[in-house]
Phi, psi and omega in degrees: 000322181296321180295315180293325177295322179297315178297321179298318179296318178298319181300315180293323178297317180297320178297316180298317179296330181287317186266344185302311181302317180294319180296315180297319180296319180294319178297316181296320182291315185285319189234025182297332183292343173282321182284325180236092181301140178256170176277117186269132177233123180284139180240129176236123178268119180255099188242146173071187178283132186268126177233357181210129184269353189305308183300312184292317180292328178300311184279334172298314178296317181300315184285319180295322184279347178282111183293343178272357182270120185280331183196173178229136177242124173259120176265105188264128173219070195224118180274350181167185186196156164297139188301321181292324181294311181296322179291325178295318179290319177304311181295324179297316178298317180301312182293319181292324178294324177293323182280328182233069187293344183275355181259104179288150178229128188237142176252130175245123179255143174250310182241312185211138172213094190229161176050239181297331176296319177290326176306312179296313182300326183295340179282345183277170186282338187200138179237128179238138178209153174292160182301331184258007178294160178261122183230148171112236186055046182279108182176179180227153181207152168260122178257161175065033175271068181289143174246101188250011183299313180294328181295313181287332176296322181301326181259016176055040176269127180269131181225130179228130181240131178254138180207153174246121185116129187304323187254011186294332182263018186303318184259014177289117185290345183262006178236129180299134181285134178274161177304324180294320179293319177297322178295321178298310181298321179295324179294324177295315178299317181298319181292317177298319179297319179297317178299317180301307184292324179297315180296315180296316180299322180294314184284323183266001180056052179250157181272130176285343181293329179243036184295341177297343178281332185232352186226040178250024179091355180292151168257152182228155169285166176302322180297315178292320181297325178296317180294329180276348181089014180280336174230171185259330179198161175266140180167198184219201182300322178300317179297319179298319178296319179299317180294318179297318177300318181294314184284328182264003179058049178259118181300149182300326185278353182259142189277148176255135172257118182273114185262120181245154174302143182293146174260110186270119175221157178081197186295107178056019181073011184296317181253059180292166180297137175262130187289349185262328186207108183286342186260006183291157182285163179299322180295315180296321179300315179295318180298318180297320180296321178296316182289328174297318178299315180295320180299316179301319179296314181295316182298315182296323180287326182291321187277334184301000000 
């Protein structure tokens, strides 16, 4: 019996030796980022016309306050913004940078970063764009100020508007705008424009004396914007990574983990899309989420 027991033990040892390398390799591949922490960089995609700052300010705060986050990258694809929204995001970046000065924030443009989108980008530490990207359009405007009074008169439509306050009907499209009302709207635009140009000039170290060269509503290519001082360099994602490594002191040989806001789909967002493998099983997706949670805990404790 002792001999057979001995053979049995040898048999199990051989099996373990056979499967151990494969098992270790799979564990290392799947969950290596827990064993070997990477340098985490938060990514925020700023897309389309901006009308609400909540999403952007939420993740700006989340990434700046995360002690394990080495830097932040804003990927801008933005043609403009409501003036209040862009200013709210600009101010949020300004306040967070004062509180967390060691966290660099970089903007990467691919096609367009104009008007309110550029307002936001100007608050960051560094702006990169390709030579043919569209940059600028620094100015303010009131859109959709239709004047339809003559149109309804043509069809003999009677329209009467009641209001309290001399200027309350200023933007009513069915009432002709008076010179005083037009002057009021222009003063609002002028004040907003002054705030815009002062903020950009401060952050980009530009002169307000010659702002007609860079802040009269013109758009520029990335190449032209670089000469005017509106961006810092020409390049692409590779260039952005190089700048982030330089500013966040990340060695070239060490890997960066790009952290993006979760994409919630399915039941309560539990099985959201995984950015690495669209074909993974539901079980693997859940396991990865658990290990990402553990990694965040470990990283924060390690760096503190």
